[in-house]
Each structure stands twice: as structure tokens, then as C-alpha cells.
C-alpha positions, 0 to 999 in steps of 0.5 A, spaced: 623 493 666 621 494 659 620 491 652 622 493 645 619 490 639 622 491 632 616 491 628 618 496 622 619 490 617 615 488 611 615 481 611 615 480 604 616 472 605 609 472 608 606 474 602 598 475 602 598 475 610 602 482 610 599 485 603 597 490 608 599 489 615 606 488 619 608 481 621 606 482 628 599 483 626 598 477 622 594 471 627 596 465 629 591 461 634 586 466 631 589 472 635 595 476 632 602 476 634 602 482 637 597 480 642 600 473 644 607 478 645 602 482 649 600 476 654 606 474 655 609 481 658 602 481 663 604 474 666 611 477 666 609 484 670 611 488 664 607 494 662 612 499 659 612 497 651 617 500 646 615 498 639 618 500 633 614 501 627 615 502 619 611 499 614 604 500 616 606 503 622 599 507 623 595 501 622 599 497 628 599 503 633 592 504 633 591 496 633 596 497 639 593 503 643 586 500 642 588 492 644 594 494 649 591 499 652 593 497 660 600 498 658 605 504 657 606 504 649 612 508 646 613 507 639 619 509 635 618 510 627 623 507 622 621 511 616 626 507 611 623 501 612 624 499 606 631 500 605 634 498 612 634 492 616 633 491 623 640 493 626 636 501 624 630 500 628 634 498 634 639 504 632 633 509 632 631 506 639 637 506 641 636 511 647 630 508 649 634 500 650 639 504 654 633 507 659 631 501 663 632 493 663 629 491 657 626 485 654 628 485 646 623 482 641 622 481 634 615 481 632 614 474 628 615 470 634 610 466 637 612 462 644 609 460 650 608 466 655 612 462 660 618 464 657 618 472 658 616 471 665 622 466 666 627 471 663 625 476 666 625 473 673 633 469 672 638 472 676 643 473 670 642 480 668 643 479 660 640 473 657 639 470 650 634 465 649 637 459 645 634 452 643 638 446 641 639 446 634 634 441 630 634 440 623 628 444 621 631 451 624 634 457 620 639 462 621 643 465 627 646 459 631 650 460 637 656 456 641 655 455 648 661 454 654 660 449 659 658 455 664 652 457 660 656 463 656 655 464 649 662 465 646 660 465 638 655 468 634 654 463 628 651 467 622 648 462 617 653 463 611 658 460 616 654 454 618 657 447 618 653 441 619 659 437 622 658 442 628 650 442 629 650 438 635 654 443 638 650 449 636 644 452 639 639 456 635 637 464 637 630 465 639 631 472 638 628 474 645 634 477 649 634 480 656 638 486 656 640 490 663 640 498 662 648 498 664 649 493 658 645 496 653 649 504 656 655 501 656 656 496 652 651 494 646 649 501 644 656 504 643 657 498 639 651 498 635 652 506 634 659 504 631 657 498 627 652 502 624 657 507 622 662 502 619 657 498 616 651 502 614 644 500 615 642 494 611 645 489 617 643 485 623 643 487 630 645 480 631 652 482 628 654 487 634 652 481 639 657 477 635 662 482 636 661 483 643 661 475 645 668 474 644 669 479 649 670 477 656 666 482 660 660 482 656 658 475 659 652 474 655 648 467 658 644 462 654 637 461 657 636 454 654 629 454 651 628 446 654 620 444 653 618 451 651 614 451 645 616 457 640 616 458 632 620 463 628 614 465 623 618 467 616 613 464 610 607 461 609 610 454 611 611 457 618 605 460 619 602 454 618 606 450 623 605 455 628 598 456 627 597 448 628 602 448 634 599 454 638 591 452 635 586 453 640 585 446 645 579 444 642 583 445 634 589 443 636 589 435 634 585 436 629 590 441 626 596 436 627 592 431 623 590 435 617 598 434 615 598 427 615 605 427 617 611 431 616 612 431 624 619 433 624 618 439 624 615 440 630 620 439 636 619 434 641 613 431 638 612 424 639 608 420 634 604 415 636 599 416 630 604 414 624 606 407 624 613 406 623 618 401 625 624 404 630 628 399 630 630 399 622 634 401 618 640 400 622 646 405 623 650 401 618 645 402 613 644 409 613 652 411 613 651 407 607 645 411 604 648 418 607 655 416 603 652 416 597 647 421 597 650 426 593 651 421 587 643 418 589 641 426 588 644 428 582 642 422 578 636 420 575 633 413 578 631 408 573 624 406 570 619 401 573 624 395 569 629 395 573 625 397 580 621 391 579 628 387 578 630 390 585 624 388 589 623 381 585 630 381 588 628 383 595 622 379 595 624 372 591 618 374 586 619 374 579 619 381 576 613 379 571 609 379 577 610 385 581 609 393 581 613 398 585 610 403 587 611 410 590 608 408 597 603 402 598 598 408 597 600 410 589 599 402 588 592 402 592 589 408 588 592 405 581 589 398 583 582 402 584 581 404 577 582 397 575 577 394 579 569 394 578 564 390 581 561 388 589 567 388 593 568 386 601 572 390 606 572 389 613 570 396 617 573 400 620 579 399 615 585 404 612 581 409 608 584 409 601 581 402 600 574 405 600 576 413 597 580 409 591 575 404 589 569 409 586 567 404 581 566 399 586 560 397 591 563 396 598 560 391 601 561 393 609 563 387 613 562 390 620 568 389 625 564 392 630 559 386 630 564 381 632 568 386 637 573 387 631 576 381 630 576 377 623 569 372 623 571 367 618 564 365 616 562 372 614 569 372 610 568 365 606 560 368 605 564 374 602 568 370 598 563 366 595 558 372 593 563 378 591 566 379 585 572 382 590 575 381 597 579 385 601 584 383 607 588 388 611 591 382 615 593 384 620 587 389 619 588 396 620 587 399 626 584 393 630 590 388 629 586 383 628 590 377 625 588 371 621 593 365 620 596 363 614 592 356 613 586 361 614 588 366 609 589 360 603 583 358 604 580 364 603 584 365 597 582 357 594 575 359 595 575 366 591 579 362 586 573 357 585 568 362 585 572 367 580 573 373 586 579 377 586 582 377 593 586 382 594 590 382 601 594 387 604 599 384 608 604 391 610 604 389 618 605 382 617 612 382 618 610 384 626 606 378 627 610 373 632 615 369 629 611 363 629 605 366 626 609 370 621 608 368 614 608 372 607 604 371 600 610 374 597 612 368 594 612 364 587 608 358 588 602 362 592 602 367 587 602 362 581 597 357 585 592 363 586 592 367 580 585 371 583 590 373 588 594 381 589 598 381 595 600 389 597 606 391 602 607 398 603 615 398 605 614 405 609 611 402 615 615 396 617 621 397 614 622 404 617 623 409 611 616 412 610 620 418 607 622 414 601 615 412 599 616 405 598 611 400 596 610 394 592 604 389 589 605 382 586 600 377 583 601 372 577 595 374 573 600 379 569 595 382 564 592 385 571 599 387 572 600 390 566 594 394 566 596 397 572 603 399 570 600 403 564 597 407 569 603 409 572 609 414 571 615 411 568 619 414 574 615 413 581 620 411 584 627 416 586 634 414 586 634 414 594 628 408 594 632 405 589 638 404 592 634 401 599 632 396 594 639 395 592 642 394 599 636 391 603 639 384 602 645 386 606 641 387 612 635 382 611 637 379 618 637 385 622 630 387 619 628 380 622 631 382 629 627 389 628 621 386 628 622 381 633 624 387 637 617 390 636 614 383 638 617 385 645 615 391 645 608 390 643 607 385 649 609 390 654 605 395 651 599 391 651 601 388 658 601 396 661 596 399 657 591 394 660 593 396 667 589 403 667 582 402 669 580 407 662 584 403 657 581 396 654 587 394 649 585 389 643 590 383 642 594 385 636 599 382 631 602 389 628 606 394 630 600 398 634 595 397 639 588 399 639 585 400 646 577 402 648 577 408 652 572 408 657 570 414 662 574 420 659 573 419 652 577 418 646 578 424 643 579 428 651 584 423 652 588 424 645 587 432 646 590 431 654 596 427 651 598 432 646 596 438 649 600 436 656 605 431 653 607 432 646 604 425 645 600 425 638 595 418 638 591 416 633 583 418 635 578 413 632 571 415 634 570 418 628 572 413 623 567 409 620 565 403 623 566 405 630 559 408 631 562 414 634 565 409 640 571 411 643 577 408 641 584 410 640 591 407 636 597 407 639 604 405 635 609 401 638 615 405 639 622 404 641 622 403 649 624 410 651 618 412 647 613 407 649 615 409 657 614 416 656 607 414 654 606 410 660 608 415 664 603 421 660 598 416 662 599 415 669 598 422 670 590 421 667 589 415 672 591 408 673 
């Protein structure tokens, strides 16, 4: 068996990365795509390698001869690479293709090496590697029948989102028998080039063949085999994350701060989102209005405040709406001065966004990462500002409503600003759950500012919504003047508008998180290497013994595609091994428990 790679193209969409080299010379994880492909061929026992070159062909051939010296290399040159497409490259290599059983590869792919071995060893003589269609994918897809035979290649122009659940994306790795290439593919390929020219794609030939009963093109389902197609710089960035060196992979994921929907199969236990809300009906309502919301301007801040006031029952003059709580924290930091007390470790935005403040760190580690009321009372008397994240992030520590109101009274009596972030309070057990977002509370404590992220507890991080509230309207106005007129998009505005229809379902969703958290605390506590801390949030912090928190996070990501938060480098932990794990739905949580069971009991 041989391999044939089409590597003549210029790869213009990769910009500077292909200014003086072809796409298979681009590096992913520190090595070129060509070298990754060669590794896969070696694992499959394939040593004959035909490469169609064109753009920067001499450079590619020299590199291949040096790095792939253990292969029998054969080069086909496409002199017209700038004006033709990959069908012509394959046409030029048609005699090579028909001379042996062949693994056909494109040059802009990265995949786990086992893919080539598994396809080569499979009984079916003619196979097309496919992956169940996901939203990040683009290009040609296929329809596969109940016997695993490909019945249709669907071009991009014919793609229908209504049929998306039926599609399998072509990975652009194929196995063709010598007989198939000689008797079926090559005759159709030559006829297609004569009829339609050289600026076409070779998949069009497969599209024609798929309709013939004797073709028998079988789908090879990628399943859990990782792969990525690299068309542009974002694709390259994602590939470099997925296929980073083991010791660098976790950090590469963390640098993205989200966007993990593009990483098929990844289970994100790092970012904190309610998986039980919004309900299906609410999503359908938003989907129905999607075209109008997309094509219309949102309202300005005044209307956003009205809608948020309706949602939380707070006077509009006491409210601000932000593009996520992060925008409001950043804006708040530009209006606050003086000595500011904050329990450490904490959400880093409360340090990063307060450059004009002297941060007085209250050590959570000194109190086993629980709040110490005496220390908080002292800070309320001695500081200009006191920031309280309740429940605490990342520890999950919690103060009751009487305790928080006591601190608010001390702050009021001593002229101290009290900033309470209650982004996770809705996940507290029902009998402990409370909110400061009430007119009577805000009016009783004009020194109080309440911050709340809507992204986390309401399960809509893509909308980027947050609110802050306080009865000091002069302070609120100073912050408002620092915000743009349109900082909320139409989708966020519509969410505010219709939330009331689903308020009872939101409460039920938070109750379900409580049940899942209780189960998580029980299950995590059964592992000898984990010590979970009590939590009233939608996450659990654990001390890690023996294995180390980074090693644990690395292993879960590498072996099970599970992303957790390693806290060891975070300010306040002193390098000790701690992790934070989000509470997700029952199925995902069970996947985490199974992964941990493989590590030890």
C-alpha cells in the first residue's frame, strides 16, 4: 500500500504562514504537517509516499528527502498550481494512484496517527474518513446509509441546516483499492477534467461515483479520533491547541478563555455555566426571532435598564446593564479609589481592574478557604472598600443573608463601600438562597453595590450579560457615563424581555444544580487523592494529594478530553495543589467520575 498527498496549493488563507512555504510545511505542535502525516504512515507500515508538489515545490521536496529518508519518495509536479485546483493535481498523479492500493491525503490536515493504521487495516477496500457533522465544520459533507455506505456527497452550496443532523463531514482522507482507482475513479476523473476543466475539486468525481451501485464507498467514522482541517489562521490556532505537546496543552486551552464549542468532544468543567437553563421552549422562542434580532439595532442603555429592572424588581435608576459582569467590574474599577479589602484567592478581575486601589488581601488559606467574619468586620471598619464574592470563587464558601447584612451595616456606619458579587448565589441550597437585588435592601444601604453575572447562573454566556445595582444613583451615573450607548446586543435585550415567562423553570434549574452538587461532593469525596470543600455555588474546589493538580488536569485533558481548572498557580494558593470543577449535567458529571476512577480510588 502507498500514500498519495496533494500538496501543490498555495494556501493563501493562511497568510504569512504560507508566504514562502506550502501548507504541509506549516507547524502544528512544533512539527510540520508533513512530519505528522509521515508518523501516521510509519505506524501503518506504509513506506511508499507519492507527493504532488507545486507552490514552493523545490523547498518541499528537499525537506521531504531530509526528514522522510526512510520512505520511498516519488514526486509529481503541478506546474500550473496557481491556476488549477486539486482535481488537476490528482489527475497528474492518476497513473501513480492506479498502480497500488492507496491512502489519499490532503496536505492541510492534522489527525491522530492511528487513523491511517485503522483505515489501512479495515476490511473494506474503499473508504472515506468522515466525522459526524458539528457546527464548527465547513465544506463537503456526506449522507451515509444504514449499512455505512456513502450515498451522496453534498457540496457546500447544497448544504441544508435542516438536514445537518444527518450529515457526516468528509475529513479528506481516503482509502482506494488499486482496482477501484484503475477501473472506476481514474476513468471518471479523466472524463470530468475533459468535460469541466482543471479548476475543480476531485470530490466531484466521488459525488458522481457515489450514485452508482457498484462504487461501494464505505464511510470510516472517525468516532473519537481527533483531527482538524487547517484552512486559515484560526484553524491553525485551534490545531495548535488540540495537538500541543503534552506539557503545553492545558495552558494552550486556558489561553482561549472559552470558545470551546469548536473543540469537538471536549467537556468543559472549567467555565461555570448552568446546563439546565434556558429551557428548550425559551431557546425555540429566541431562534424564531433570530433573523429580526440579528438585523435590528438593540435599544440603548435606558431601555436595557428598564428590562433588567423588570427582571429583578429593582428601580431602573439604580441599575446598570453590562456586556457581561466583566465589563461592569472593569467600569467599577475606574470609579473606585482607596484601600480595598478582598479575600484571596478570588476572581482575578477584581484585582486586575482596580489599578488605582491599594488591595488589602485577606488570606483565605489562613482560614481553610472559608470566610472569617471577624476579619471581614475589621476590614469593613478599616478600609475604604470591601469586596465580597458570595459564594466565593473558587472556594464556594458562603455567607448567609444575616451575615452579609451585618457587614453592610458596619460598612454603612464607617463610610466603607461594600461591593458584593452574588453571581453564584442562585445556586445556594433553597433554604439559604437570597439576593441583595431588592429595592428595600439597596435603599437601606446606600454604600452597597451589588454585582451579578447573568452568563453563569442563567446559562447564556454567549449573550454576555451582567447587572450591577445600588441606590447611590450618583455613583451609578458615573459608571454609566463610562459605558457605550449600545453595549448590549439585541439577543441580550430579548432575553431580558422574555425571561419572566420562564422564571419558575429557572428556579427549578438552580434546584437541580443543588442536587447534582450534593452528588458531586459525595462522589469526589470517595477518591483518596481528592478532598472536596463544601460549596454553595455551581462548582466544587478540591485539594489534590499525591498526583498534583496540574498533572491531574493534564491527564484528564489528554486521556478523556475533560478540561478542569488547575488552581495551583493562582494567587492565594501558594503553589499548593487545588482544582475547581464545574457542576454540569448528570451525564457529563458521570463522565468525570469515570475518568477519575481510572486514575485511582
